[in-house]
MARSE-558900 format. One record per residue (C-alpha): y, z, x negated; residue number from 1; residue in one letter; chain. Coordinates in nm, 4 decimals. Layout:
MARSE-558900
          y          z          x   resi   resn   chain
          Y          Z          X    NUM      A       A
...
end
This chain:
MARSE-558900
          y          z          x   resi   resn   chain
     5.0581     2.5579    -4.7515      1      M       A
     5.1220     2.3121    -4.4761      2      S       A
     5.2925     2.3834    -4.1520      3      A       A
     5.1577     2.2338    -3.8362      4      T       A
     5.3499     2.2230    -3.5140      5      A       A
     5.1695     2.3165    -3.1991      6      T       A
     5.3116     2.2726    -2.8555      7      S       A
     5.3101     2.5810    -2.6368      8      T       A
     5.4867     2.4188    -2.3437      9      A       A
     5.2847     2.3557    -2.0310     10      T       A
     5.2817     2.0203    -1.8628     11      V       A
     5.4151     2.0178    -1.5073     12      R       A
     5.2339     1.8389    -1.2350     13      N       A
     5.4694     1.5766    -1.1100     14      R       A
     5.3835     1.3778    -0.8005     15      P       A
     5.3051     1.0199    -0.8713     16      S       A
     5.4204     0.7373    -0.6532     17      S       A
     5.0631     0.6537    -0.5525     18      N       A
     4.9994     1.0098    -0.4287     19      E       A
     4.9886     1.0428    -0.0488     20      P       A
     5.3154     1.1458     0.1129     21      A       A
     5.1572     1.4547     0.2681     22      I       A
     5.1250     1.6136    -0.0773     23      H       A
     5.4732     1.5232    -0.1967     24      R       A
     5.7602     1.7666    -0.1383     25      P       A
     6.0207     1.6486     0.1129     26      P       A
     6.3237     1.4746    -0.0302     27      V       A
     6.6612     1.5839     0.1050     28      R       A
     7.0092     1.4493     0.0629     29      N       A
     7.1351     1.8035     0.0275     30      G       A
     7.3950     1.7758     0.3043     31      H       A
     7.3751     2.0539     0.5646     32      P       A
     7.3841     1.8091     0.8538     33      A       A
     7.0593     1.6547     0.7240     34      D       A
     6.8722     1.9849     0.7343     35      L       A
     6.6476     2.0551     1.0340     36      P       A
     6.7710     2.2592     1.3261     37      A       A
     6.6406     2.6115     1.3887     38      R       A
     6.3182     2.6155     1.5811     39      T       A
     6.2257     2.8744     1.8440     40      P       A
     5.9379     2.9848     1.6176     41      A       A
     6.1839     3.0906     1.3461     42      A       A
     6.1188     3.4411     1.2154     43      P       A
     6.3229     3.7189     1.3716     44      E       A
     6.5800     3.8829     1.1479     45      R       A
     6.6131     4.2566     1.1037     46      G       A
     6.8754     4.4789     1.2579     47      G       A
     7.0229     4.4860     1.6047     48      I       A
     7.2036     4.1752     1.7300     49      A       A
     7.5530     4.2704     1.8475     50      L       A
     7.6814     3.9321     1.9677     51      F       A
     7.6468     3.5574     1.9190     52      Q       A
     7.9158     3.2894     1.9023     53      V       A
     7.7697     2.9382     1.9409     54      P       A
     7.9769     2.6397     1.8307     55      F       A
     7.9398     2.2749     1.7339     56      A       A
     8.0407     2.1316     1.3988     57      S       A
     7.9308     1.8674     1.1519     58      A       A
     7.9662     2.1447     0.8908     59      M       A
     8.1212     1.9265     0.6263     60      S       A
     8.2507     2.0656     0.2995     61      D       A
     8.5965     2.0979     0.4580     62      C       A
     8.4508     2.3016     0.7452     63      D       A
     8.2685     2.5269     0.5018     64      L       A
     8.5868     2.5765     0.2993     65      A       A
     8.7778     2.6647     0.6178     66      L       A
     8.5165     2.9247     0.7148     67      L       A
     8.5157     3.0565     0.3600     68      G       A
     8.8925     3.1116     0.3704     69      R       A
     8.9035     3.2452     0.7258     70      T       A
     8.6088     3.4839     0.7182     71      L       A
     8.5433     3.5284     0.3465     72      D       A
     8.2105     3.3604     0.4220     73      L       A
     7.9611     3.3389     0.1370     74      V       A
     7.7620     3.0196     0.1811     75      T       A
     7.4466     2.8797     0.0331     76      H       A
     7.4040     2.5636     0.2338     77      M       A
     7.2377     2.3489    -0.0263     78      Y       A
     6.8971     2.5060    -0.0640     79      A       A
     6.6977     2.4430    -0.3786     80      K       A
     6.3686     2.4971    -0.2031     81      M       A
     6.2619     2.3950     0.1414     82      S       A
     6.2364     2.5576     0.3944     83      P       A
     6.5032     2.8120     0.3141     84      D       A
     6.4426     3.1462     0.4910     85      P       A
     6.7985     3.2662     0.4294     86      N       A
     7.0821     3.2063     0.6684     87      S       A
     7.3292     2.9448     0.5399     88      P       A
     7.6182     3.1918     0.5300     89      G       A
     7.6951     3.5603     0.5531     90      V       A
     8.0019     3.7841     0.5907     91      V       A
     7.9812     4.1561     0.5248     92      R       A
     8.1524     4.3391     0.8101     93      L       A
     8.0900     4.6974     0.7033     94      D       A
     7.8324     4.8850     0.5001     95      H       A
     7.5615     4.8412     0.7652     96      Y       A
     7.6668     4.5205     0.9453     97      S       A
     7.6995     4.1509     0.8749     98      G       A
     7.7982     3.8243     1.0408     99      L       A
     7.5396     3.5532     0.9786    100      F       A
     7.5833     3.1788     1.0127    101      L       A
     7.2647     3.0351     1.1642    102      E       A
     7.1595     2.6851     1.2641    103      R       A
     7.1596     2.6246     1.6387    104      G       A
     6.9021     2.4543     1.8553    105      E       A
     7.0253     2.0980     1.8054    106      G       A
     7.1793     1.8786     1.5420    107      Q       A
     7.5336     1.9930     1.4635    108      G       A
     7.4907     2.3187     1.6587    109      Q       A
     7.5664     2.6481     1.4828    110      W       A
     7.5732     3.0167     1.5778    111      V       A
     7.7568     3.3144     1.4323    112      F       A
     7.5357     3.6155     1.4893    113      E       A
     7.6460     3.9716     1.4138    114      A       A
     7.3702     4.2150     1.3241    115      R       A
     7.3830     4.5800     1.2304    116      T       A
     7.1550     4.8425     1.0858    117      W       A
     7.3970     5.1248     1.1701    118      G       A
     7.6073     5.2436     1.4632    119      H       A
     7.9506     5.0720     1.4561    120      P       A
     8.2255     5.1725     1.6973    121      A       A
     8.2726     4.9485     2.0040    122      P       A
     8.6314     4.8745     1.8950    123      Q       A
     8.5056     4.7482     1.5570    124      S       A
     8.2411     4.5294     1.7204    125      V       A
     8.5041     4.3817     1.9517    126      H       A
     8.7356     4.3057     1.6567    127      E       A
     8.4478     4.1373     1.4711    128      W       A
     8.3702     3.9327     1.7833    129      H       A
     8.7328     3.8195     1.8039    130      L       A
     8.7303     3.7294     1.4348    131      L       A
     8.4106     3.5244     1.4660    132      A       A
     8.5291     3.3482     1.7825    133      A       A
     8.8648     3.2649     1.6208    134      G       A
     8.6954     3.1130     1.3167    135      A       A
     8.4508     2.9141     1.5307    136      A       A
     8.7375     2.7981     1.7534    137      R       A
     8.9056     2.6380     1.4506    138      Q       A
     8.6031     2.4068     1.4266    139      L       A
     8.5206     2.3726     1.7976    140      D       A
     8.8033     2.4149     2.0509    141      T       A
     8.5590     2.4818     2.3376    142      T       A
     8.4594     2.8238     2.2005    143      V       A
     8.5784     3.0972     2.4424    144      P       A
     8.7306     3.4229     2.3248    145      F       A
     8.5556     3.7440     2.4350    146      P       A
     8.6998     3.9478     2.7197    147      E       A
     8.9250     4.2447     2.6506    148      R       A
     8.7755     4.5854     2.6025    149      L       A
     8.8334     4.8410     2.8794    150      P       A
     9.1362     5.0606     2.8094    151      A       A
     8.9266     5.3753     2.7654    152      S       A
     8.6982     5.2214     2.5016    153      A       A
     8.9577     5.1923     2.2276    154      G       A
     9.1579     5.5111     2.2800    155      Q       A
     9.1220     5.8222     2.0717    156      T       A
     9.2219     6.1658     2.1970    157      P       A
     9.5764     6.2657     2.1059    158      D       A
     9.6163     6.6049     1.9442    159      H       A
     9.8516     6.7358     1.6845    160      L       A
     9.7314     6.7565     1.3273    161      V       A
     9.8725     6.8822     0.9993    162      G       A
    10.2241     7.0276     0.9907    163      R       A
    10.2995     6.9330     1.3510    164      A       A
     9.9998     7.1359     1.4729    165      A       A
    10.0941     7.4367     1.2617    166      N       A
    10.4643     7.4369     1.3482    167      K       A
    10.4228     7.5883     1.6961    168      H       A
    10.1709     7.8503     1.5815    169      L       A
    10.3890     7.9369     1.2807    170      A       A
    10.6849     8.0031     1.5156    171      G       A
    10.4743     8.2414     1.7255    172      I       A
    10.3566     8.4230     1.4118    173      R       A
    10.7127     8.4634     1.2855    174      R       A
    10.8152     8.6236     1.6170    175      R       A
    10.5271     8.8713     1.6004    176      F       A
    10.6062     8.9671     1.2411    177      V       A
    10.9778     8.9872     1.3058    178      G       A
    11.0943     8.7031     1.0841    179      L       A
    11.3656     8.4593     1.1961    180      P       A
end
């Protein structure tokens, strides 16, 4: 019996150098600054936009590392395929909300955009806005901080709970029963 080897691998179509440039895939350096800016025709993302923090940065590896440490930002800046529909970075804020790093309108322009699919408290949204503005301000000193929340927005009603709430009622009960 003789064994014959047969190839089951398929041959890939690789572009040749004499093929027109319109059929060849674009070649990228892989650096985020070389990627195209967001166009107005970009697809809309899901969820409700809570706020945006625009800033300018070259978005070097050092800048990405700083955002990663500051915000716990998960990045995927170096896309394997082009165009990449995902945002270059994301931070999970709560179970239903996230902070997304998006490309801005021009070269070197970036935007942090918070989106939610739930109903976060106004105090939480304000804290997220401060966090995003503080991180963007480390890269671009012209980023303004958001205004303070009104005093009534962050307050919760004060009422006694637990043992403190029961102490007064327990004293009244003891008097009715005749205990000291």
